[in-house]
C-alpha positions as CSV (number, residue, x, y, z in Angstrom):
1,M,25.4,-144.3,69.3
2,K,22.5,-146.0,67.4
3,K,20.7,-142.7,67.2
4,G,23.7,-141.0,65.6
5,C,24.1,-143.8,63.0
6,A,20.4,-143.5,62.1
7,V,20.7,-139.7,61.6
8,A,23.8,-140.2,59.4
9,V,22.0,-142.8,57.2
10,V,19.0,-140.4,56.8
11,L,21.3,-137.5,55.9
12,A,23.2,-139.6,53.4
13,A,20.0,-140.8,51.8
14,A,18.7,-137.3,51.6
15,M,21.9,-136.1,49.9
16,M,21.7,-138.9,47.3
17,M,18.1,-138.0,46.5
18,V,19.0,-134.3,46.0
19,Q,21.9,-135.2,43.8
20,A,19.7,-137.5,41.7
21,A,17.0,-134.9,41.3
22,A,19.5,-132.3,40.3
23,G,21.0,-134.6,37.6
24,Q,17.5,-135.4,36.2
25,T,16.6,-131.7,36.0
26,T,19.9,-130.9,34.2
27,Q,19.2,-133.7,31.7
28,A,15.6,-132.6,31.1
29,N,16.8,-129.0,30.5
30,T,19.4,-130.0,27.9
31,A,17.1,-132.5,26.2
32,A,14.2,-130.1,25.9
33,K,14.3,-128.1,22.7
34,Q,11.8,-125.4,21.8
35,A,9.0,-126.2,19.5
36,P,9.7,-124.6,16.1
37,T,7.9,-121.5,15.2
38,Q,5.2,-122.3,12.7
39,I,2.9,-120.8,10.2
40,S,-0.1,-122.4,8.4
41,A,-1.0,-122.1,4.8
42,E,-4.4,-123.9,5.4
43,L,-4.1,-125.4,1.9
44,G,-3.4,-129.1,2.5
45,S,-1.8,-131.6,4.8
46,C,2.0,-131.3,4.0
47,R,4.7,-129.9,6.3
48,V,8.1,-128.4,5.7
49,D,10.7,-128.0,8.5
50,F,13.8,-125.9,8.4
51,T,16.8,-125.9,10.7
52,V,19.0,-122.9,10.0
53,T,22.6,-123.0,11.4
54,D,25.8,-121.0,10.7
55,M,29.0,-122.5,9.3
56,L,30.1,-123.4,12.9
57,G,26.9,-125.4,13.5
58,K,25.3,-122.9,15.8
59,P,21.5,-122.2,15.4
60,V,20.6,-118.9,13.7
61,Y,17.9,-117.0,15.5
62,D,15.3,-115.0,13.4
63,A,16.4,-116.0,10.0
64,K,13.5,-115.0,7.7
65,I,12.1,-117.8,5.5
66,K,9.6,-116.7,2.8
67,T,7.6,-118.4,0.1
68,V,4.8,-117.5,-2.3
69,I,2.1,-120.2,-3.1
70,H,0.1,-119.7,-6.3
71,Y,-3.2,-121.7,-6.3
72,G,-6.8,-121.7,-7.6
73,F,-8.0,-121.4,-11.1
74,L,-5.0,-120.7,-13.4
75,G,-3.0,-119.9,-10.3
76,K,-4.6,-116.5,-10.0
77,R,-4.6,-116.6,-6.2
78,S,-1.4,-116.3,-4.2
79,L,-0.5,-116.6,-0.6
80,S,2.7,-115.1,0.7
81,L,4.1,-116.7,3.9
82,E,7.1,-115.5,6.0
83,I,8.4,-116.7,9.3
84,G,11.4,-116.2,11.5
85,T,13.4,-119.1,13.2
86,N,13.3,-119.6,16.9
87,A,16.4,-119.7,19.2
88,D,17.1,-123.2,18.1
89,G,17.2,-122.1,14.4
90,R,14.0,-124.0,13.6
91,A,10.8,-123.0,11.7
92,R,7.9,-125.0,10.3
93,F,5.4,-124.4,7.5
94,V,2.2,-126.5,8.1
95,K,-0.9,-127.3,6.2
96,M,1.0,-126.7,2.9
97,P,-0.6,-127.8,-0.4
98,D,-0.4,-131.5,-1.4
99,K,0.0,-130.6,-5.0
100,V,1.5,-127.6,-6.8
101,R,1.9,-126.8,-10.5
102,E,5.6,-126.0,-10.0
103,P,7.9,-126.7,-7.0
104,L,7.8,-124.0,-4.3
105,E,10.9,-121.9,-3.6
106,F,11.7,-120.9,0.0
107,V,14.1,-118.0,0.4
108,V,16.0,-118.0,3.7
109,R,17.6,-114.7,4.6
110,H,19.8,-113.6,7.5
111,A,22.5,-110.9,7.9
112,G,22.7,-110.1,4.2
113,D,23.0,-113.8,3.1
114,S,20.3,-115.7,1.3
115,V,19.8,-119.4,0.4
116,T,17.0,-120.8,-1.8
117,V,15.5,-124.1,-1.1
118,T,13.1,-125.8,-3.6
119,W,10.4,-128.1,-2.4
120,D,7.9,-130.3,-4.3
121,P,5.2,-131.8,-2.1
122,G,4.5,-134.5,-4.8
123,T,7.9,-136.1,-3.9
124,N,8.2,-135.3,-0.2
125,C,5.1,-134.2,1.7
126,E,6.8,-134.0,5.1
127,A,10.2,-132.5,4.3
128,E,13.0,-131.4,6.6
129,Y,15.8,-129.1,5.3
130,P,19.0,-128.2,7.1
131,V,20.2,-124.7,5.9
132,L,23.7,-123.4,6.3
133,M,24.0,-119.6,6.4
134,G,27.1,-117.4,6.4
135,K,30.6,-117.6,5.1
136,K,33.1,-120.3,5.9
137,P,35.4,-119.3,8.7
138,E,38.8,-118.2,7.4
139,K,41.8,-120.3,8.5
140,E,44.6,-118.4,10.3
């Protein structure tokens, strides 16, 4: 009888460990988000993050975000940057200029809709912008 009790205790302990491991894996999967897609301007140390969602709060995949940076003597040089959002609706512009003559405009486009976001690195070098795309759902 003692041998049977020992086997039952071992089985119960094994089941508890399997359940605990399964719970930890599920928590890790839901907590882990993808790193945002990113593009570098190589012009400074600032960063701009975007999180694009629809009106229901769902992330928008592959929303295109574009900006043009004018720099150099009299702003004669320009750099055009465009990136698409990842599955979490996130995108990041890194190594953006620390100073600009005029604030930069980022145009976010998806499915025929567009939203313009204005950013000035002089006031916010590490900016985060939530962007809502689409039309508000109609009430029935």
